[in-house]
N, C-alpha and C positions, 0 to 999 in steps of 0.2 A: 851590542860591545864597544865600546869605547876604541877609539888608538889617539895616543899622541904622537904632535907631530912636532916637529923643530925646523930650523932654519937646516940642519944635516941632510934631514928630510925631507928641502923643498925639492917641486918639483915645476914645471915649466907647463904652457897649458896644452903644448902638443906630445909631453911626453901621456901628460892626463891622458888624452884622447887614446892614443895608441892600448895604454892599459887599460882603457876600457875597451875596446877594439879586439886583443889582446881575451878577455875576459868570453866576451860577447862571442864574437867567432870560433876561439879556438878551445872553453874550455865551456860554455854552452850557460853560461852567467849572464844570461841573458837584460839587455839596457832596461826595461823596463819594471826587473827585479831591481836595478841599478836604483833605478827614479821611486818607488815603493821605499825601500827604506830608507834612502836619503830624506825625500817626504816622511820617515813616519821621524827619523831623529830630528829633524828640524818643530813634528808635532810636543818628542820627550823635551828635547829643549827649554822652548815654551812652556808647556803645563811644569818642567823642572821649575824655569823662573817667576812664579805664579803663583805655583802648586796649586790648593786649592779655590783660587779667587779665576778662577775664569768667567764661569760662569755673568753672563750680560756681557761678555767684554766684548768691545766693538772692532775685533777683526779682519786685514782688507792686506789681501795678498793681490802686490801689483806686478800682476807676471805680463812677458814677451812670449812671443811665440814660438821662441827653443826651447830645449830639456831646461831652462832653467825658469823658465813658467812651468814646464809639465812639476819640476818637484813643489813648486809652491799648491799647486794644486793639491795635487797630496797629502802636501802638509793641510792645508783646511781641509780635506775633506778627514782627517785626522781630530781634528779638533774640533768640527761642528758637535761631534761628537758628546765634548765638553759643555757641551751647552752653551759655548759663546756665539755672540751676531757675528757671524761668519759673512766674506762680502771678496768676490775675487776683480777684479780689474785688468781688462785683459787689454794688452794696448796693442789692437789689429783686429779681425775681424776671425770666427773659428774657422775658414777655409787659408789662410796665412798658417796656423798651424806643421810646422814644419814632421814631427816624426812622428810613427806609429803610436811609440807607448807616450808624451804627450796628449794626441790626439785622443787616446783610448782615453785616459785619464780626465779629460776634458767632458766626453762622453758620462763621463758619471759623474761628473760631481750637476753636468746640467741636468739629469733628473733625480736634484735633492731641492728641495722644499726648504732646506736647513741653510742652506746656501746663495744668496746673492749673485747675481750676475749680470756685468755688465759687460762693453764690449764695443769697440770701436775707434779709431781713426787717427783721434780727438779724443783729447783731454779734456772735455767743458766745464762749465761751473756745475754741474752734479757732479761729477767723480772729483774736486778742486773739496769740494764739500765732503766727499765720501773720506777722501784720506783725510783731510785734517781733524775731522772730525772722530777719527779713531784710537782705539788705545795701544791697538799694536801692528803696527807696518812689515808685512812681510816683502824683500823685495825683491824679486824676483823676472828681472825685467834684462839684466843680460850678467851672465853663466861668465866660464874665463875665452868667450869667442869670439869678445867683440875687438875691431882691425878696421873701427871705421868714425868718422864722425857721429855725433850725436845728434841727431833730428827730432821733430816730433814727431810722434805724440809725446819720442820717449823724454824726450827733452824738458816737456812740462811734464811728466809723471815724478820726474828727478826734483826739478824744483816743488814740488806740491809735497813733493817728501819732506822735502827740508827744507820745509817750511812748518813743520807743527809742530806745537810746543809740545803734546804732550804723551805722543805718538812712545812707546818702546822700538826703535827700528830693527830690527832683521834682518839683517842681507846675507840668501843664499847663497855660497861660493866665492863669494867677492863683491865687494859694490859696486854696485852697478855706474859705472862710470869709470874703475882703478884697475892701470894695464896688470895681469893677474899675473904678466912675467917681469915686470919692469918696475911695477907699484907708480911711475906715472899716471897722471891724472889726464881725462882728454877734458873735453869742454868744459864737462860741470861731469861732479859724483854724490853720490846719495853718500849721506853723511852717518854715518851706523853705529844702532848703543851696543855693538857685539855682531860676529860674522860668523857661517859657519860652512866649512868646508870640505867637502869630502876625500876619502882614503886617502894622500898626502898632505901637508899644507905646499901648496901655490908660492911661488917665490917672489911675486909682484905686493904678500902679506908681509913680508919678515921685512923686506927694507926700510929704509931712516923716511921717516915722514908719512910711512899709509895707516898707523896708528891712532892718528885723530879720525883718518876714517872709516875705518872697519870697526875701533873697540873690541875688547877682547879675539880671542882668536879660536873656537873650539875645531877640533879634526873628528871627523862623524867617519867613522867606518862603516861603507856601503853596502860590503862582502864580496869585494873582491877578490878573490882568490889571487893573494901571491902570488901563484906562478908564473900571472898575467904580466907581472912586471920583465920576465925574461928576456932576456935583448932590449930591454926600452932603457931602468936603468945600470 
């Protein structure tokens, strides 16, 4: 099920967090289900975009250690089933992964021979080459929680993504480096070909000037009951 969003429906990152918490704790729609639905939505977007041409495509998910990266892990798991050559670049150590749902999904892809895994706290020449050789890049570095200066390895990963000449870049939730509330840019920002955001449009995505970083934005419904919005919107 897809849900269309627009400026009138746009919400802040704090509102989204409250809606997720209401869904998780108040209704029982657990965050690992939201992550599964988000990752499946990303996979559906890519398969819809590339139709039957995914076999042997090089797909690289560049993932942070938060839930944005977790969404990318789920997407890669699904996309591996289409015969794509899938890789995950985790910007940090597996021990740095923050949430239980992201840890769960890391544990799954770790056991998949069909997914190449690279992790570390620096972007090596080999990682840059991996990103630059990709046909499709999933930007799962930062989600809506970015509130700080962008440092390495995240800064170098954003630079590598932006240097890609041939890859189709899909930003997960918000292009990494774009403020989800204001649309302003931090030190640097991923220039995506398209963005897939979840549940409702984020305010920063509809601001003037954001489009050159986001590309077309699709709002994906991830199963959070509308009742979770009560008291928030």
